[in-house]
C-alpha positions as CSV (number, residue, x, y, z in Angstrom):
1,M,-23.5,-0.8,-11.5
2,P,-25.2,-1.3,-14.9
3,E,-23.3,-2.7,-17.8
4,A,-21.7,-0.1,-20.0
5,P,-23.2,0.0,-23.6
6,T,-21.1,-1.6,-26.3
7,T,-19.3,1.0,-28.5
8,E,-16.6,0.8,-31.2
9,R,-13.9,1.0,-28.5
10,T,-15.4,-1.8,-26.4
11,A,-16.5,-4.1,-29.2
12,G,-14.5,-7.4,-29.5
13,I,-13.3,-7.5,-25.9
14,D,-13.3,-11.1,-24.6
15,P,-16.0,-11.4,-21.9
16,A,-13.4,-13.1,-19.6
17,D,-11.2,-10.0,-19.8
18,R,-14.1,-7.7,-19.2
19,E,-15.2,-9.9,-16.2
20,Q,-11.7,-9.8,-14.7
21,V,-11.5,-6.0,-14.9
22,T,-15.0,-5.6,-13.5
23,R,-14.2,-7.9,-10.6
24,L,-10.9,-6.2,-9.8
25,A,-12.4,-2.7,-10.1
26,R,-15.3,-3.5,-7.9
27,A,-13.1,-5.0,-5.3
28,A,-10.8,-2.0,-5.6
29,R,-13.7,0.3,-5.1
30,E,-14.6,-1.4,-1.8
31,A,-11.0,-1.2,-0.7
32,S,-10.8,2.5,-1.6
33,L,-13.7,3.2,0.7
34,V,-11.7,1.8,3.6
35,L,-8.5,3.7,2.6
36,A,-10.4,7.0,2.3
37,Q,-11.2,6.8,6.0
38,L,-7.7,6.0,7.3
39,N,-5.9,8.8,9.1
40,R,-2.4,9.7,8.4
41,A,-0.9,7.8,11.2
42,D,-2.5,4.5,10.0
43,K,-1.4,5.1,6.4
44,D,2.1,5.9,7.4
45,R,2.3,2.9,9.7
46,A,1.1,0.7,6.8
47,L,3.6,2.1,4.4
48,R,6.6,1.5,6.8
49,S,5.4,-2.0,7.4
50,L,5.1,-2.7,3.6
51,A,8.6,-1.3,3.1
52,D,9.9,-3.8,5.7
53,A,8.0,-6.6,4.0
54,L,9.7,-5.7,0.7
55,D,13.2,-5.7,2.4
56,A,12.4,-9.1,3.9
57,A,11.4,-10.5,0.5
58,T,14.5,-9.1,-1.4
59,A,15.9,-12.6,-2.4
60,R,12.5,-13.7,-3.7
61,I,12.0,-10.5,-5.7
62,V,15.5,-10.5,-7.2
63,A,15.2,-14.2,-8.2
64,A,11.9,-13.4,-10.0
65,N,13.6,-10.4,-11.7
66,A,16.5,-12.5,-12.8
67,Q,14.1,-14.8,-14.7
68,D,12.5,-11.8,-16.4
69,L,16.0,-10.4,-17.3
70,Q,17.0,-13.7,-18.8
71,R,13.8,-13.8,-20.9
72,G,14.6,-10.2,-22.0
73,R,18.1,-11.1,-23.0
74,D,17.0,-14.2,-24.9
75,G,14.4,-12.0,-26.7
76,G,17.0,-9.4,-27.7
77,M,15.8,-6.7,-25.4
78,A,18.0,-3.5,-25.7
79,D,20.4,-2.7,-22.9
80,G,18.6,0.4,-22.0
81,L,15.3,-1.5,-21.5
82,L,17.1,-4.2,-19.5
83,D,18.4,-1.5,-17.2
84,R,14.9,-0.3,-16.6
85,L,13.8,-3.8,-15.9
86,R,16.6,-4.7,-13.5
87,L,15.9,-5.0,-9.7
88,D,19.0,-6.0,-7.8
89,A,19.2,-5.9,-4.0
90,D,20.2,-2.2,-3.9
91,R,17.3,-1.2,-6.1
92,V,14.8,-3.2,-4.0
93,A,16.2,-1.4,-1.0
94,A,15.7,1.9,-2.9
95,V,12.0,1.2,-3.7
96,A,11.4,0.1,-0.2
97,Q,13.0,3.4,1.0
98,A,10.8,5.3,-1.4
99,M,7.7,3.9,0.5
100,R,9.2,5.2,3.8
101,D,9.8,8.5,2.1
102,V,6.2,8.7,1.1
103,A,5.2,7.9,4.7
104,A,7.2,11.0,5.8
105,L,5.3,13.3,3.4
106,P,2.2,15.4,4.3
107,D,-1.1,13.7,3.7
108,P,-3.0,15.6,1.0
109,V,-6.4,14.1,1.9
110,G,-8.5,16.5,3.8
111,E,-6.4,19.5,2.9
112,V,-8.5,22.7,2.6
113,V,-7.6,24.2,-0.8
114,R,-9.8,27.3,-0.2
115,G,-12.8,28.2,1.8
116,S,-14.9,31.1,3.2
117,T,-18.0,32.0,5.2
118,L,-20.7,33.6,3.1
119,A,-22.9,36.5,4.2
120,N,-25.8,34.1,4.9
121,G,-23.6,32.1,7.4
122,L,-22.8,29.2,5.1
123,Q,-19.3,27.8,5.6
124,I,-17.9,26.5,2.3
125,R,-14.6,24.8,1.8
126,Q,-12.9,22.9,-1.1
127,V,-11.2,19.8,0.3
128,R,-8.8,17.3,-1.3
129,V,-10.2,13.8,-1.5
130,P,-9.0,10.6,-3.2
131,M,-9.7,9.8,-6.8
132,G,-11.0,6.3,-5.9
133,V,-9.8,3.6,-8.3
134,V,-6.7,4.4,-10.3
135,G,-5.4,2.2,-13.1
136,M,-1.7,2.1,-14.1
137,I,-0.5,0.8,-17.5
138,Y,3.3,0.7,-17.8
139,E,6.1,-1.1,-19.4
140,A,9.3,-2.8,-18.0
141,R,9.7,-0.6,-14.9
142,P,8.9,-2.8,-11.9
143,N,9.7,0.0,-9.5
144,V,6.5,1.7,-10.8
145,T,4.6,-1.2,-9.1
146,V,5.8,-0.1,-5.7
147,D,5.7,3.6,-6.3
148,A,2.1,3.4,-7.5
149,A,1.1,1.2,-4.5
150,A,2.8,3.6,-2.1
151,L,1.3,6.8,-3.6
152,G,-2.1,5.1,-3.9
153,L,-2.2,4.1,-0.3
154,K,-1.1,7.5,1.1
155,S,-3.6,9.4,-1.1
156,G,-6.4,7.0,-0.2
157,N,-6.7,5.3,-3.7
158,A,-6.9,1.7,-4.6
159,V,-4.7,0.8,-7.6
160,I,-5.0,-1.7,-10.5
161,L,-1.6,-2.3,-12.0
162,R,-0.9,-3.6,-15.5
163,G,2.8,-3.9,-16.0
164,G,4.5,-5.0,-19.2
165,S,4.9,-8.7,-19.9
166,A,8.7,-8.3,-19.7
167,A,8.4,-7.7,-16.0
168,A,5.6,-10.2,-15.3
169,G,7.4,-12.4,-12.8
170,T,8.8,-9.4,-10.9
171,N,5.5,-7.6,-10.7
172,A,3.7,-10.7,-9.5
173,A,6.3,-11.2,-6.7
174,L,6.0,-7.5,-5.7
175,V,2.2,-7.4,-5.7
176,D,2.1,-10.7,-3.7
177,V,4.3,-9.2,-1.0
178,L,2.3,-6.0,-0.9
179,R,-1.1,-7.8,-0.8
180,A,0.1,-10.2,2.0
181,G,1.5,-7.2,3.9
182,L,-1.9,-5.4,3.7
183,A,-3.8,-8.5,4.8
184,D,-1.4,-8.8,7.8
185,L,-2.2,-5.2,8.8
186,G,-6.0,-5.9,8.6
187,L,-6.3,-3.7,5.5
188,P,-8.0,-4.8,2.3
189,E,-5.5,-6.5,0.0
190,D,-7.6,-5.4,-3.0
191,A,-6.1,-1.9,-2.5
192,V,-3.4,-3.2,-4.8
193,A,-4.3,-5.5,-7.6
194,L,-2.4,-6.9,-10.7
195,L,-4.3,-7.2,-14.0
196,E,-3.3,-10.3,-15.9
197,G,-3.8,-11.2,-19.6
198,G,-2.9,-9.7,-23.0
199,H,-4.0,-6.7,-25.0
200,G,-7.7,-7.6,-24.5
201,A,-7.4,-7.2,-20.8
202,V,-5.7,-3.9,-21.2
203,R,-8.5,-2.7,-23.5
204,A,-11.0,-3.9,-21.0
205,L,-9.3,-1.7,-18.4
206,M,-9.1,1.3,-20.7
207,T,-12.8,1.1,-21.4
208,A,-14.0,0.5,-17.8
209,R,-15.5,3.9,-17.5
210,G,-17.6,4.1,-14.4
211,E,-15.6,1.4,-12.7
212,V,-12.1,3.0,-12.9
213,D,-11.8,6.7,-12.1
214,L,-8.5,7.5,-13.7
215,L,-5.9,5.8,-15.9
216,I,-2.2,6.7,-16.1
217,P,0.0,5.3,-18.8
218,R,3.7,5.3,-18.4
219,G,6.1,4.1,-21.1
220,G,7.0,4.7,-24.7
221,A,5.2,6.8,-27.2
222,G,3.3,3.9,-28.7
223,L,1.9,2.8,-25.4
224,I,0.9,6.3,-24.3
225,Q,-0.8,7.1,-27.6
226,S,-2.7,3.9,-27.6
227,V,-4.1,4.5,-24.1
228,V,-4.9,8.2,-24.9
229,T,-6.8,7.4,-28.1
230,E,-8.5,4.2,-27.1
231,S,-9.5,4.9,-23.5
232,T,-13.0,5.9,-22.3
233,V,-11.6,6.2,-18.8
234,P,-10.2,9.7,-18.1
235,V,-6.4,9.7,-18.7
236,I,-3.5,11.7,-17.4
237,E,-1.0,11.6,-20.2
238,T,2.6,11.0,-19.3
239,G,4.8,11.9,-22.2
240,I,8.1,10.6,-23.7
241,G,11.2,12.5,-22.9
242,I,12.8,14.2,-25.9
243,C,14.8,16.6,-23.7
244,H,17.3,19.2,-24.9
245,V,20.3,21.0,-23.4
246,Y,20.9,24.4,-25.0
247,V,24.3,26.0,-24.5
248,D,23.9,29.7,-24.9
249,A,26.5,32.2,-26.1
250,A,26.8,33.5,-22.6
251,A,27.2,30.0,-21.0
252,D,29.9,29.1,-18.5
253,L,31.4,26.4,-20.7
254,H,32.9,24.4,-17.8
255,R,29.5,24.3,-16.2
256,A,27.9,23.5,-19.6
257,L,30.2,20.5,-20.2
258,A,29.3,19.0,-16.8
259,I,25.6,19.5,-17.3
260,T,25.6,18.1,-20.9
261,V,27.5,14.9,-19.9
262,N,25.4,14.3,-16.8
263,S,22.1,14.9,-18.6
264,K,23.0,12.3,-21.2
265,T,25.1,9.7,-19.3
266,H,23.9,9.6,-15.7
267,R,21.1,7.1,-16.6
268,P,20.5,7.2,-20.3
269,S,17.5,4.8,-20.3
270,V,15.1,7.2,-18.4
271,C,12.8,9.8,-19.7
272,N,14.6,12.8,-18.2
273,A,17.9,12.0,-20.0
274,A,18.8,14.5,-22.6
275,E,18.6,13.4,-26.2
276,T,19.8,16.5,-28.0
277,L,22.5,19.1,-27.4
278,L,22.0,22.5,-29.0
279,V,25.0,24.9,-29.1
280,H,25.0,28.6,-30.0
281,E,27.3,29.2,-33.0
282,D,29.3,31.8,-31.1
283,V,30.7,29.2,-28.7
284,A,30.5,26.1,-30.9
285,G,34.1,26.3,-32.0
286,T,35.3,26.3,-28.4
287,F,32.7,24.2,-26.7
288,L,32.0,21.4,-29.2
289,P,35.5,19.9,-29.3
290,Q,35.4,19.4,-25.5
291,A,31.8,18.2,-25.5
292,L,32.1,15.8,-28.3
293,A,35.3,14.3,-26.9
294,A,33.8,13.9,-23.4
295,L,30.6,12.3,-24.8
296,H,32.6,10.0,-27.0
297,E,34.8,9.0,-24.1
298,A,31.7,8.2,-22.1
299,G,30.6,5.8,-24.8
300,V,27.9,8.0,-26.4
301,A,27.2,7.4,-30.1
302,L,26.8,10.8,-31.8
303,H,24.3,11.9,-34.4
304,L,25.5,15.2,-35.7
305,G,23.9,18.1,-37.6
306,D,25.7,19.8,-40.4
307,R,27.8,22.3,-38.7
308,S,28.8,20.1,-35.8
309,E,30.1,17.5,-38.3
310,V,33.0,19.9,-39.2
311,V,34.1,20.0,-35.6
312,A,33.9,16.2,-35.2
313,R,36.1,15.7,-38.2
314,A,38.6,18.2,-37.0
315,V,39.0,16.4,-33.7
316,D,38.6,12.9,-35.2
317,I,35.4,11.9,-33.3
318,P,33.3,9.2,-35.0
319,F,29.7,10.1,-35.7
320,T,26.8,9.5,-38.0
321,P,24.9,12.3,-39.8
322,A,21.7,13.2,-37.9
323,T,18.4,12.9,-39.7
324,D,15.3,14.8,-39.0
325,E,13.8,11.6,-37.5
326,D,16.8,11.4,-35.1
327,F,16.0,14.7,-33.6
328,S,12.5,13.4,-32.7
329,T,13.8,10.1,-31.3
330,E,13.9,9.1,-27.6
331,W,17.0,7.0,-27.7
332,H,16.8,5.3,-24.2
333,A,20.6,4.6,-24.7
334,L,24.0,6.2,-24.9
335,E,23.2,8.1,-28.1
336,M,22.8,11.8,-28.6
337,N,22.0,14.3,-31.3
338,V,24.0,17.5,-31.6
339,R,23.2,20.6,-33.6
340,V,24.7,24.1,-33.9
341,V,22.0,26.8,-33.9
342,D,22.3,30.5,-34.9
343,D,21.1,31.9,-31.6
344,L,18.4,31.5,-28.9
345,D,15.7,31.9,-31.5
346,G,17.1,28.9,-33.4
347,A,17.2,26.8,-30.2
348,L,13.6,27.7,-29.3
349,A,12.4,26.9,-32.9
350,H,14.2,23.5,-32.8
351,I,12.6,22.7,-29.4
352,R,9.2,23.7,-30.6
353,R,9.5,21.3,-33.5
354,H,11.1,18.3,-31.8
355,G,10.5,18.6,-28.1
356,S,8.0,16.4,-26.3
357,G,7.1,18.9,-23.5
358,H,9.0,17.0,-20.8
359,T,12.2,18.8,-19.7
360,E,14.3,21.5,-21.4
361,A,17.5,23.0,-20.1
362,I,19.5,26.2,-20.9
363,V,23.0,26.9,-19.7
364,T,23.7,30.6,-19.7
365,E,24.9,33.5,-17.5
366,D,22.6,35.9,-19.4
367,R,19.6,36.3,-17.1
368,A,17.5,37.9,-19.9
369,A,18.2,34.8,-22.1
370,A,17.2,32.5,-19.2
371,R,14.0,34.4,-18.6
372,R,13.0,34.3,-22.2
373,F,13.8,30.5,-22.4
374,V,11.7,29.9,-19.3
375,A,8.8,31.9,-20.7
376,E,8.8,30.5,-24.3
377,V,9.7,26.9,-23.8
378,D,6.5,24.7,-23.6
379,A,7.5,22.0,-21.2
380,A,6.6,20.5,-17.9
381,A,10.0,21.4,-16.4
382,V,12.6,24.0,-17.5
383,M,16.1,23.9,-16.1
384,V,18.4,26.9,-15.9
385,N,22.0,25.9,-15.4
386,A,21.1,22.4,-14.1
387,S,20.9,18.9,-15.5
388,T,17.7,17.6,-17.1
389,R,18.1,14.6,-14.7
390,F,16.5,16.5,-11.9
391,T,13.0,16.2,-13.2
392,D,12.0,13.5,-10.8
393,G,9.5,13.2,-7.9
394,G,12.2,12.1,-5.5
395,E,14.6,14.9,-6.5
396,F,11.8,17.5,-6.2
397,G,11.1,16.3,-2.6
398,F,7.9,14.5,-3.4
399,G,9.1,11.0,-2.4
400,A,8.1,8.5,-5.1
401,E,6.3,9.6,-8.3
402,I,3.7,7.9,-10.3
403,G,4.8,9.5,-13.6
404,I,5.7,12.8,-15.2
405,S,2.7,14.4,-16.9
406,T,3.3,16.4,-20.1
407,Q,-0.3,17.5,-20.4
408,K,-1.7,20.8,-19.1
409,L,-4.8,19.8,-17.3
410,H,-5.0,18.8,-13.6
411,A,-1.4,17.7,-13.3
412,R,1.9,18.7,-15.0
413,G,5.4,17.5,-14.3
414,P,6.2,14.9,-11.6
415,M,3.0,13.5,-10.2
416,A,2.9,12.6,-6.6
417,L,0.3,12.8,-3.8
418,P,-1.6,16.0,-4.5
419,E,-2.0,15.0,-8.2
420,L,-3.7,11.7,-7.2
421,T,-6.5,13.6,-5.4
422,T,-9.4,15.6,-6.7
423,T,-11.6,18.0,-4.6
424,K,-15.1,18.2,-3.3
425,W,-17.0,21.2,-1.9
426,V,-18.2,20.8,1.6
427,V,-20.9,23.3,2.6
428,E,-22.1,23.5,6.3
429,G,-25.1,25.5,7.4
430,D,-27.6,25.7,10.2
431,G,-30.8,25.5,8.3
432,Q,-30.3,28.1,5.5
433,V,-32.6,27.8,2.4
434,R,-32.2,29.7,-0.8
435,V,-34.6,32.5,-1.5
């Protein structure tokens, strides 16, 4: 393939970084041609074998992760990020099981999306096919390494992985196990590759248009925006999670309390954790004392808007006044904003201003309010009387996920196997010519 012309985005990239990306991408392309021809039985057998290999290498993976964790602690990494980075034996078992779950899912490759026979006898059908070479750029989430490899293999794609430096040792161990497992199966080990190097290598990957078919960033707002704005490779944007729980005037308050606490505290470091609680003024006097007390007891630091401050003082709950910036912050920690709103209109206006398009939840027994919330909220997932924590590929029954898309083109919400395919039109005839 000819060299891409130098542009403002590609200028200044070290030739060694460019050479590494080109080498990995071309090897991945060759591997993808093999994967594209595998039938479901072969792919599922490979996934189960790789899961077994991960289980067998648990001690090695956990040891590598312990070194990464120690570097993170020494460098002052926040507790929420350390939690994302951590892989203990149970979590290794969970990511291995995720591979087996993917093996149990239907194979999207070859699925006929639509088709027909024309009046002239031509048979046309739109068929799902692999993307080809998919690049992943992500931060301290080593489970993404395994999820991406599993979903890539099942969907017939080769993957080039660039994890964050904080998880460098863990990712290297995981990829070594996966590549060795592929080689043992007689499959191309270049179906899973790890990109090494600094920002220059990442820029080389982002501008490898023609070599890499798709790029998926997964991480904080800075990482995602950098990839979206600097890439020449097509990007599926996965967004940050500034998620809200809105407690309506017609809410079952017992249910609302359980949903609020779970949405915030179940695993606060992840993108589907709620960052802001919005409460209708008609139930604020009853609901907020319970909610603030429960959140405080769970260790949540509270950032309160004006009217919620009065309640906190009355029940002696510590807080800090919430700033406008707080309401647009993804905390990744046991911290939560709280605001009293006039009504459903006020909640919708707040979400339009501060939401990230990830997940929004309403708690209400008023079906009209629920329908309006679902219709007007612009988000990849909308929950009615359920925790925001359910926006997840595994919870949705997709097995693993490669990310949660907050864009509106091609894929939106948890991305799994179908979202890693594109389509081609296959037309079969018996000699027809156009007249």
